VOSEDREN-864408 format. One record per residue (C-alpha): residue number from 0; x, y, z; residue in one letter. Coordinates in steps of 0.001 Angstrom, whole numbers, plus 500000, padded with zeros to 6 digits. Example, Ala and Ser with C-alpha at 12.3 -4.5 7.8 and 13.67 -1.06 7.14 Angstrom:
<midrens>
+-----+--------+--------+--------+---+
:   k :      u :      v :      w : r :
+-----+--------+--------+--------+---+
:   0 : 512300 : 495500 : 507800 : a :
:   1 : 513670 : 498940 : 507140 : s :
+-----+--------+--------+--------+---+
</midrens>
This chain:
<midrens>
+-----+--------+--------+--------+---+
:   k :      u :      v :      w : r :
+-----+--------+--------+--------+---+
:   0 : 179189 : 152156 : 760981 : x :
:   1 : 182602 : 149947 : 762547 : x :
:   2 : 183923 : 150474 : 765703 : x :
:   3 : 187689 : 149104 : 765008 : x :
:   4 : 187926 : 151342 : 761356 : x :
:   5 : 186737 : 154642 : 763574 : x :
:   6 : 189018 : 153810 : 766054 : x :
:   7 : 192222 : 153206 : 763227 : x :
:   8 : 190684 : 156592 : 761446 : x :
:   9 : 191562 : 158478 : 765000 : x :
:  10 : 194876 : 157191 : 765440 : x :
:  11 : 195937 : 157806 : 762208 : x :
:  12 : 195583 : 161356 : 762701 : x :
:  13 : 192022 : 161081 : 760742 : x :
:  14 : 188840 : 163661 : 761672 : x :
:  15 : 185892 : 161922 : 762866 : x :
:  16 : 182553 : 163517 : 761503 : x :
:  17 : 179603 : 164945 : 763382 : x :
:  18 : 177554 : 161572 : 762132 : x :
:  19 : 180645 : 159177 : 763369 : x :
:  20 : 180885 : 160752 : 767303 : x :
:  21 : 176855 : 160749 : 767915 : x :
:  22 : 177185 : 157259 : 766576 : x :
:  23 : 180371 : 156283 : 768960 : x :
:  24 : 178570 : 157871 : 772037 : x :
:  25 : 174982 : 157110 : 772228 : x :
:  26 : 176257 : 153269 : 771037 : x :
:  27 : 178475 : 153092 : 774280 : x :
:  28 : 175750 : 155035 : 776217 : x :
:  29 : 173525 : 152417 : 774457 : x :
:  30 : 176158 : 149524 : 776174 : x :
:  31 : 175958 : 148872 : 772191 : x :
:  32 : 180554 : 149430 : 771942 : x :
:  33 : 181657 : 147462 : 774562 : x :
:  34 : 184544 : 149324 : 776476 : x :
:  35 : 187521 : 147738 : 775237 : x :
:  36 : 186654 : 149073 : 771837 : x :
:  37 : 185722 : 152681 : 773411 : x :
:  38 : 189009 : 152389 : 775820 : x :
:  39 : 190971 : 152001 : 773190 : x :
:  40 : 188878 : 155484 : 770867 : x :
:  41 : 189504 : 157330 : 774024 : x :
:  42 : 193130 : 156857 : 774065 : x :
:  43 : 193153 : 157488 : 769943 : x :
:  44 : 191497 : 160674 : 771353 : x :
:  45 : 194673 : 160993 : 773728 : x :
:  46 : 197539 : 161090 : 771281 : x :
:  47 : 196170 : 162779 : 768336 : x :
:  48 : 193692 : 165061 : 769536 : x :
:  49 : 190383 : 166925 : 768419 : x :
:  50 : 190069 : 169876 : 767316 : x :
:  51 : 187361 : 172274 : 767346 : x :
:  52 : 184256 : 171167 : 765398 : x :
:  53 : 185439 : 167552 : 766959 : x :
:  54 : 185444 : 169045 : 770695 : x :
:  55 : 181847 : 171221 : 769854 : x :
:  56 : 179896 : 167646 : 768410 : x :
:  57 : 181364 : 164538 : 771041 : x :
:  58 : 179899 : 167908 : 773984 : x :
:  59 : 176715 : 168168 : 771586 : x :
:  60 : 176308 : 163784 : 771826 : x :
:  61 : 177078 : 163434 : 775331 : x :
:  62 : 173822 : 166710 : 776448 : x :
:  63 : 171923 : 164814 : 774354 : x :
:  64 : 171938 : 161655 : 775540 : x :
:  65 : 170262 : 161791 : 778309 : x :
:  66 : 167249 : 164425 : 779449 : x :
:  67 : 167311 : 168007 : 778270 : x :
:  68 : 166192 : 171158 : 780473 : x :
:  69 : 163446 : 173553 : 779521 : x :
:  70 : 164098 : 176165 : 780484 : x :
:  71 : 161853 : 178390 : 778582 : x :
:  72 : 158610 : 178939 : 781108 : x :
:  73 : 161354 : 180919 : 782871 : x :
:  74 : 161051 : 184671 : 782704 : x :
:  75 : 164177 : 187145 : 781133 : x :
:  76 : 167581 : 185262 : 779536 : x :
:  77 : 169191 : 182275 : 782337 : x :
:  78 : 172497 : 182702 : 783172 : x :
:  79 : 174612 : 179870 : 784657 : x :
:  80 : 177736 : 180223 : 786629 : x :
:  81 : 180165 : 176784 : 786957 : x :
:  82 : 183559 : 176834 : 788474 : x :
:  83 : 186165 : 173910 : 788046 : x :
:  84 : 186264 : 173972 : 791617 : x :
:  85 : 189005 : 174852 : 794687 : x :
:  86 : 189126 : 174547 : 798396 : x :
:  87 : 187063 : 177262 : 799890 : x :
:  88 : 185433 : 179089 : 796812 : x :
:  89 : 181712 : 179327 : 798295 : x :
:  90 : 180985 : 181746 : 795345 : x :
:  91 : 177537 : 180551 : 795048 : x :
:  92 : 176695 : 180994 : 798265 : x :
:  93 : 176890 : 184653 : 797334 : x :
:  94 : 176959 : 185336 : 793499 : x :
:  95 : 173342 : 183253 : 793234 : x :
:  96 : 171368 : 185958 : 795722 : x :
:  97 : 173355 : 188543 : 794413 : x :
:  98 : 172662 : 188036 : 791067 : x :
:  99 : 168612 : 187124 : 791284 : x :
: 100 : 168473 : 190438 : 793526 : x :
: 101 : 169826 : 192309 : 790425 : x :
: 102 : 166888 : 190690 : 788358 : x :
: 103 : 169294 : 187456 : 786937 : x :
: 104 : 167223 : 184865 : 786393 : x :
: 105 : 169464 : 181849 : 788226 : x :
: 106 : 168482 : 178756 : 787791 : x :
: 107 : 171318 : 176392 : 788394 : x :
: 108 : 172005 : 172675 : 789335 : x :
: 109 : 174922 : 171974 : 791730 : x :
: 110 : 176714 : 168833 : 791987 : x :
: 111 : 178295 : 167598 : 795775 : x :
: 112 : 182228 : 167689 : 796604 : x :
: 113 : 184186 : 164809 : 795847 : x :
: 114 : 188284 : 164956 : 796517 : x :
: 115 : 189404 : 167589 : 798267 : x :
: 116 : 186709 : 170232 : 796516 : x :
: 117 : 183995 : 171375 : 798094 : x :
: 118 : 180442 : 170832 : 796956 : x :
: 119 : 177345 : 173817 : 796679 : x :
: 120 : 175021 : 170887 : 797644 : x :
: 121 : 176245 : 169968 : 800634 : x :
: 122 : 177122 : 174051 : 802014 : x :
: 123 : 173478 : 174638 : 801625 : x :
: 124 : 172617 : 171677 : 803822 : x :
: 125 : 174260 : 173221 : 806576 : x :
: 126 : 170531 : 175348 : 806172 : x :
: 127 : 168285 : 172916 : 808728 : x :
: 128 : 165883 : 171451 : 806460 : x :
: 129 : 167463 : 172740 : 803430 : x :
: 130 : 166814 : 169821 : 800203 : x :
: 131 : 167421 : 170190 : 796024 : x :
: 132 : 164562 : 167953 : 795668 : x :
: 133 : 162513 : 170230 : 793406 : x :
: 134 : 159466 : 169568 : 790848 : x :
: 135 : 160546 : 170867 : 788022 : x :
: 136 : 157085 : 173363 : 788236 : x :
: 137 : 158745 : 174027 : 791871 : x :
: 138 : 162378 : 175340 : 790315 : x :
: 139 : 160393 : 177331 : 787187 : x :
: 140 : 158417 : 178915 : 789644 : x :
: 141 : 160937 : 180014 : 792242 : x :
: 142 : 162945 : 181150 : 790507 : x :
: 143 : 160289 : 183398 : 788317 : x :
: 144 : 159167 : 184923 : 791575 : x :
: 145 : 161915 : 184797 : 793436 : x :
: 146 : 165215 : 184967 : 790338 : x :
: 147 : 166436 : 181631 : 792063 : x :
: 148 : 166462 : 177885 : 792497 : x :
: 149 : 168726 : 175219 : 793065 : x :
: 150 : 168309 : 171514 : 792186 : x :
: 151 : 170413 : 168876 : 792157 : x :
: 152 : 171928 : 166823 : 788609 : x :
: 153 : 169291 : 164660 : 787820 : x :
: 154 : 170354 : 161094 : 787054 : x :
: 155 : 169607 : 161260 : 783613 : x :
: 156 : 171859 : 164934 : 782720 : x :
: 157 : 174841 : 163899 : 780765 : x :
: 158 : 174518 : 159468 : 781637 : x :
: 159 : 177344 : 159425 : 778219 : x :
: 160 : 179079 : 162066 : 780371 : x :
: 161 : 179182 : 159611 : 783596 : x :
: 162 : 179707 : 156619 : 781345 : x :
: 163 : 182054 : 157639 : 779891 : x :
: 164 : 183960 : 160115 : 782707 : x :
: 165 : 184051 : 157000 : 784730 : x :
: 166 : 186161 : 154897 : 781762 : x :
: 167 : 188336 : 157319 : 781461 : x :
: 168 : 189431 : 157049 : 785181 : x :
: 169 : 190890 : 153574 : 784475 : x :
: 170 : 192048 : 153683 : 781539 : x :
: 171 : 194036 : 157176 : 781880 : x :
: 172 : 192912 : 158852 : 779482 : x :
: 173 : 191229 : 161834 : 781826 : x :
: 174 : 194348 : 164430 : 781125 : x :
: 175 : 193229 : 165359 : 777672 : x :
: 176 : 192174 : 168793 : 777024 : x :
: 177 : 189323 : 168733 : 774403 : x :
: 178 : 187885 : 165224 : 776786 : x :
: 179 : 187922 : 167746 : 780061 : x :
: 180 : 186676 : 170507 : 778269 : x :
: 181 : 183678 : 168328 : 776686 : x :
: 182 : 182724 : 166221 : 779540 : x :
: 183 : 181958 : 169743 : 781842 : x :
: 184 : 180657 : 171254 : 778669 : x :
: 185 : 178120 : 169294 : 778082 : x :
: 186 : 176037 : 169155 : 781438 : x :
: 187 : 175895 : 172408 : 781091 : x :
: 188 : 174067 : 172655 : 777908 : x :
: 189 : 172059 : 170484 : 779207 : x :
: 190 : 171221 : 172837 : 781762 : x :
: 191 : 169129 : 174737 : 779999 : x :
: 192 : 170937 : 178386 : 780353 : x :
: 193 : 170871 : 181017 : 777625 : x :
: 194 : 174520 : 182399 : 779239 : x :
: 195 : 177532 : 180640 : 780746 : x :
: 196 : 180219 : 182429 : 782828 : x :
: 197 : 183359 : 180055 : 783612 : x :
: 198 : 185186 : 179945 : 786915 : x :
: 199 : 187895 : 177933 : 786091 : x :
: 200 : 190441 : 177861 : 788642 : x :
: 201 : 194089 : 177803 : 788600 : x :
: 202 : 196954 : 176925 : 790689 : x :
: 203 : 198005 : 174242 : 793798 : x :
: 204 : 194040 : 173736 : 794817 : x :
: 205 : 193302 : 173673 : 791100 : x :
: 206 : 192171 : 170824 : 788723 : x :
: 207 : 194816 : 172329 : 786538 : x :
: 208 : 198078 : 173765 : 788264 : x :
: 209 : 199354 : 175974 : 785857 : x :
: 210 : 197949 : 179118 : 784340 : x :
: 211 : 198943 : 177845 : 780562 : x :
: 212 : 196615 : 174792 : 781313 : x :
: 213 : 193938 : 176550 : 782613 : x :
: 214 : 193433 : 179372 : 779510 : x :
: 215 : 193626 : 176422 : 777556 : x :
: 216 : 190957 : 174863 : 778718 : x :
: 217 : 188382 : 177847 : 779224 : x :
: 218 : 189309 : 178872 : 775884 : x :
: 219 : 188061 : 175040 : 774707 : x :
: 220 : 185144 : 175643 : 776870 : x :
: 221 : 183949 : 179372 : 775711 : x :
: 222 : 184712 : 177891 : 772117 : x :
: 223 : 182409 : 174516 : 773171 : x :
: 224 : 179451 : 176997 : 774248 : x :
: 225 : 179889 : 179538 : 771381 : x :
: 226 : 179349 : 176625 : 768669 : x :
: 227 : 176631 : 175804 : 770307 : x :
: 228 : 175009 : 179208 : 770231 : x :
: 229 : 175699 : 179969 : 774180 : x :
: 230 : 176634 : 183449 : 775665 : x :
: 231 : 179936 : 182417 : 776232 : x :
: 232 : 182474 : 184545 : 778988 : x :
: 233 : 185052 : 182946 : 782049 : x :
: 234 : 187623 : 184191 : 784067 : x :
: 235 : 190498 : 182502 : 785209 : x :
: 236 : 190715 : 182888 : 789173 : x :
: 237 : 193989 : 181799 : 791370 : x :
: 238 : 193667 : 178626 : 793185 : x :
: 239 : 197236 : 178742 : 794034 : x :
: 240 : 195274 : 179716 : 798407 : x :
: 241 : 192133 : 179054 : 799159 : x :
: 242 : 189416 : 181236 : 798819 : x :
: 243 : 188239 : 183318 : 801698 : x :
: 244 : 189382 : 182649 : 805362 : x :
: 245 : 186840 : 179901 : 805725 : x :
: 246 : 187362 : 175906 : 804460 : x :
: 247 : 184332 : 173225 : 805347 : x :
: 248 : 180319 : 173413 : 804740 : x :
: 249 : 179091 : 175152 : 807422 : x :
: 250 : 182467 : 177620 : 808259 : x :
: 251 : 182112 : 178831 : 804059 : x :
: 252 : 178012 : 179237 : 804445 : x :
: 253 : 179187 : 181428 : 807550 : x :
: 254 : 181758 : 183348 : 805966 : x :
: 255 : 179211 : 183579 : 802705 : x :
: 256 : 176605 : 185040 : 804818 : x :
: 257 : 179135 : 187867 : 806236 : x :
: 258 : 180104 : 189119 : 802729 : x :
: 259 : 176354 : 189653 : 802101 : x :
: 260 : 176123 : 191577 : 805140 : x :
: 261 : 178725 : 193428 : 803650 : x :
: 262 : 181644 : 192054 : 805977 : x :
: 263 : 183311 : 189343 : 804490 : x :
: 264 : 187099 : 188657 : 802882 : x :
: 265 : 188087 : 191001 : 800249 : x :
: 266 : 189325 : 188148 : 797787 : x :
: 267 : 186059 : 186670 : 797949 : x :
: 268 : 183972 : 189897 : 797221 : x :
: 269 : 185934 : 190485 : 794585 : x :
: 270 : 185239 : 187513 : 792341 : x :
: 271 : 181702 : 187012 : 793707 : x :
: 272 : 181701 : 191011 : 792037 : x :
: 273 : 183522 : 190189 : 788668 : x :
: 274 : 181906 : 186983 : 788043 : x :
: 275 : 178037 : 188094 : 788718 : x :
: 276 : 178993 : 191568 : 786356 : x :
: 277 : 179567 : 189631 : 783847 : x :
: 278 : 176204 : 186575 : 783964 : x :
: 279 : 174068 : 190932 : 785058 : x :
: 280 : 175659 : 192188 : 781401 : x :
: 281 : 174714 : 188137 : 780035 : x :
: 282 : 171435 : 188938 : 781290 : x :
: 283 : 171092 : 192383 : 780525 : x :
: 284 : 170718 : 193946 : 783526 : x :
: 285 : 172967 : 196261 : 782375 : x :
: 286 : 175023 : 197784 : 779205 : x :
: 287 : 178628 : 196998 : 780724 : x :
: 288 : 180883 : 195137 : 783346 : x :
: 289 : 181361 : 199016 : 784540 : x :
: 290 : 177379 : 199694 : 785433 : x :
: 291 : 177278 : 196507 : 786839 : x :
: 292 : 179361 : 196367 : 789209 : x :
: 293 : 178522 : 199500 : 790759 : x :
: 294 : 175035 : 198262 : 791058 : x :
: 295 : 175984 : 195073 : 792497 : x :
: 296 : 178315 : 196390 : 794907 : x :
: 297 : 175007 : 199104 : 795655 : x :
: 298 : 172974 : 195502 : 795679 : x :
: 299 : 175234 : 193844 : 798060 : x :
: 300 : 176051 : 196927 : 800311 : x :
: 301 : 172090 : 197633 : 800954 : x :
: 302 : 171360 : 194208 : 802377 : x :
: 303 : 169358 : 192821 : 799079 : x :
: 304 : 171322 : 189983 : 798220 : x :
: 305 : 170663 : 188813 : 801285 : x :
: 306 : 167405 : 189229 : 801527 : x :
: 307 : 166847 : 187050 : 798573 : x :
: 308 : 169164 : 184378 : 800450 : x :
: 309 : 166668 : 184564 : 802805 : x :
: 310 : 163566 : 184463 : 800941 : x :
: 311 : 165515 : 181556 : 798767 : x :
: 312 : 166757 : 179435 : 802341 : x :
: 313 : 162973 : 179397 : 803262 : x :
: 314 : 161994 : 178493 : 799797 : x :
: 315 : 163447 : 175320 : 799304 : x :
: 316 : 163038 : 173309 : 803069 : x :
: 317 : 165570 : 176369 : 805666 : x :
: 318 : 164932 : 178986 : 808013 : x :
: 319 : 165455 : 182829 : 807283 : x :
: 320 : 166531 : 182443 : 811644 : x :
: 321 : 170004 : 179815 : 810429 : x :
: 322 : 170843 : 183339 : 807754 : x :
: 323 : 169502 : 185801 : 810237 : x :
: 324 : 171607 : 183940 : 813556 : x :
: 325 : 174361 : 181909 : 810987 : x :
: 326 : 176083 : 180416 : 814791 : x :
: 327 : 172838 : 178492 : 814878 : x :
: 328 : 174638 : 176587 : 811948 : x :
: 329 : 176363 : 173201 : 812431 : x :
: 330 : 179370 : 173709 : 815623 : x :
: 331 : 182400 : 170843 : 815892 : x :
: 332 : 183156 : 170444 : 819708 : x :
: 333 : 186354 : 171424 : 819292 : x :
: 334 : 188204 : 174442 : 818485 : x :
: 335 : 191728 : 174574 : 818686 : x :
: 336 : 194433 : 177008 : 816966 : x :
: 337 : 197875 : 175740 : 814947 : x :
: 338 : 199915 : 178078 : 815532 : x :
: 339 : 203898 : 178795 : 813720 : x :
: 340 : 206847 : 177373 : 815097 : x :
: 341 : 208884 : 180246 : 814108 : x :
: 342 : 208116 : 183974 : 812261 : x :
: 343 : 208714 : 185424 : 809467 : x :
: 344 : 205979 : 185758 : 806477 : x :
: 345 : 203554 : 183072 : 804515 : x :
: 346 : 205328 : 182523 : 801674 : x :
: 347 : 203046 : 179187 : 799876 : x :
: 348 : 200099 : 177633 : 801354 : x :
: 349 : 199781 : 174602 : 800352 : x :
: 350 : 196083 : 174296 : 799005 : x :
: 351 : 195276 : 171165 : 797788 : x :
: 352 : 197014 : 169145 : 801336 : x :
: 353 : 194548 : 172141 : 803004 : x :
: 354 : 191160 : 170372 : 801191 : x :
: 355 : 192407 : 167191 : 802267 : x :
: 356 : 192631 : 168342 : 805580 : x :
: 357 : 189249 : 168885 : 805900 : x :
: 358 : 188091 : 165756 : 804397 : x :
: 359 : 190205 : 163900 : 806691 : x :
: 360 : 188268 : 165647 : 809896 : x :
: 361 : 185000 : 164437 : 807897 : x :
: 362 : 184045 : 167592 : 806053 : x :
: 363 : 184839 : 166026 : 802580 : x :
: 364 : 184612 : 162598 : 800830 : x :
: 365 : 186783 : 159920 : 798561 : x :
: 366 : 183742 : 158130 : 796594 : x :
: 367 : 180797 : 159034 : 796011 : x :
: 368 : 177634 : 158167 : 798909 : x :
: 369 : 180666 : 159100 : 802190 : x :
: 370 : 178691 : 160400 : 804794 : x :
: 371 : 180355 : 163735 : 805612 : x :
: 372 : 179811 : 166410 : 808946 : x :
: 373 : 179035 : 169501 : 807874 : x :
: 374 : 180686 : 171352 : 810997 : x :
: 375 : 184089 : 170410 : 810581 : x :
: 376 : 186757 : 172604 : 808794 : x :
: 377 : 189480 : 174860 : 809344 : x :
: 378 : 189407 : 178904 : 809282 : x :
: 379 : 192701 : 180228 : 808317 : x :
: 380 : 194098 : 183423 : 810563 : x :
: 381 : 197418 : 183915 : 807810 : x :
: 382 : 197109 : 183905 : 804080 : x :
: 383 : 200252 : 184195 : 801398 : x :
: 384 : 202204 : 188088 : 802081 : x :
: 385 : 201071 : 188438 : 805722 : x :
: 386 : 204002 : 188312 : 808379 : x :
: 387 : 203610 : 185785 : 811500 : x :
: 388 : 205261 : 185811 : 814495 : x :
: 389 : 206401 : 182418 : 816462 : x :
: 390 : 203730 : 180811 : 818198 : x :
: 391 : 200566 : 183056 : 816512 : x :
: 392 : 197676 : 181302 : 815088 : x :
: 393 : 197809 : 180171 : 811945 : x :
: 394 : 194607 : 178654 : 811969 : x :
: 395 : 191716 : 177996 : 813618 : x :
: 396 : 190662 : 173935 : 813362 : x :
: 397 : 187477 : 172311 : 813461 : x :
: 398 : 187087 : 168775 : 814611 : x :
: 399 : 184988 : 166740 : 816619 : x :
: 400 : 187645 : 163442 : 816990 : x :
: 401 : 190645 : 164150 : 818886 : x :
: 402 : 192697 : 161480 : 817030 : x :
: 403 : 191497 : 163602 : 813269 : x :
: 404 : 192542 : 166585 : 815106 : x :
: 405 : 195768 : 165710 : 816431 : x :
: 406 : 196717 : 164559 : 812377 : x :
: 407 : 194836 : 167812 : 810880 : x :
: 408 : 197234 : 170066 : 813151 : x :
: 409 : 200462 : 168497 : 811889 : x :
: 410 : 200051 : 168369 : 808610 : x :
: 411 : 198979 : 171997 : 808595 : x :
: 412 : 202143 : 173388 : 809948 : x :
: 413 : 203520 : 171189 : 806681 : x :
: 414 : 200882 : 173295 : 804650 : x :
: 415 : 201892 : 176138 : 805016 : x :
: 416 : 205190 : 178111 : 803891 : x :
: 417 : 207473 : 180754 : 805883 : x :
: 418 : 210483 : 182398 : 805304 : x :
: 419 : 212345 : 185509 : 806151 : x :
: 420 : 211762 : 187607 : 803105 : x :
: 421 : 208655 : 187831 : 801751 : x :
: 422 : 207336 : 187010 : 798225 : x :
: 423 : 204890 : 189046 : 795911 : x :
: 424 : 201397 : 187785 : 795979 : x :
: 425 : 199720 : 186478 : 792587 : x :
: 426 : 196632 : 187996 : 790981 : x :
: 427 : 193357 : 187393 : 791918 : x :
: 428 : 192288 : 187378 : 788181 : x :
: 429 : 195025 : 186563 : 785954 : x :
: 430 : 192119 : 186817 : 782422 : x :
: 431 : 189178 : 187342 : 781160 : x :
: 432 : 187585 : 185690 : 778164 : x :
: 433 : 184441 : 186347 : 776050 : x :
: 434 : 183305 : 184282 : 773041 : x :
: 435 : 185013 : 186341 : 770801 : x :
: 436 : 188279 : 186765 : 772276 : x :
: 437 : 188248 : 182567 : 772186 : x :
: 438 : 187385 : 181933 : 768787 : x :
+-----+--------+--------+--------+---+
</midrens>
């Protein structure tokens, strides 16, 4: 095959077949195709697009470019949950133990946070001693014994995606739907789950800002997974304000524990129940969503899920004591309220900016490898639709640096819009898609 000819073919709107796509992906990963030719191909794809089969073939080729997780030794149908990322999104911390307590095998690969969105591994490392460096044998043993294990993504999981994404990042080719969908799904397919529930965020704090784009991405990813033989569903959920109230690693862990104790925020509890219900049905532990939800509400309120969290944390190096007494988790030295300067109703929270304020305080990283402070962040006191009086607290900042705290206060005031008249609160769940609906 000739790369130049394939670039011209795609530039003219032609369709690349499975063998051509695989030759391009594997050749580029091996260093046989130079950056300048791959850049041209990516730009051609941005201009002319890819159809369903091309997108599926690209995803599968990237997935098989490295390790493919073999989860066959785990009993039952393995169901994964993936979020496209947001602010205050600590759902995995609740869904993992809740699904496991309902008998769903949760064999999860997770990553660290980058930019304004948090990472599950960072949050879990708020538990002293918790680690994700499990051997394959330990990973499988934990899932079979307590129904849950979480590990970091291996360096060789879909390496083609890592290399191609780095090139997209510097060539203006990030925002193409097929390339976005295949990037996410290549890692999910390589992770070995039988079924996948996607939480596709939409709004100010999401990667996809508009509902139209979020729906398109959800459909694309569900189609890819379905064509690849996976049992797929996608929930389009709102990220036009933070999920729950806590933003920041240890603070989010505390809120997750509160939710497992039956005291969590309503929006977090509701989203958790919707996502986990889909997982339970896919795993064959309930015949439909209604039955699954009843089972999960009982599991959540009985304390069974909290007990599984304790077992999970202990199995990966932590102690149950921090689950029982969340005040033992990392705490910032300074806690300071940011108060409203006028009365009215909260009509908008600039969610991405809330995430960036957490980064400013030290709770996130601008680039891979940056150190983070697990104790810092903020806890909202007011959300969209809430009335607020002048001098009333909008949020509590948790900080370890006075200079950063001062800047964070200034920026947080600007992140809130307060007006005389209330606005309608956006739905938490916009739409649910499954494999048959997305075809």
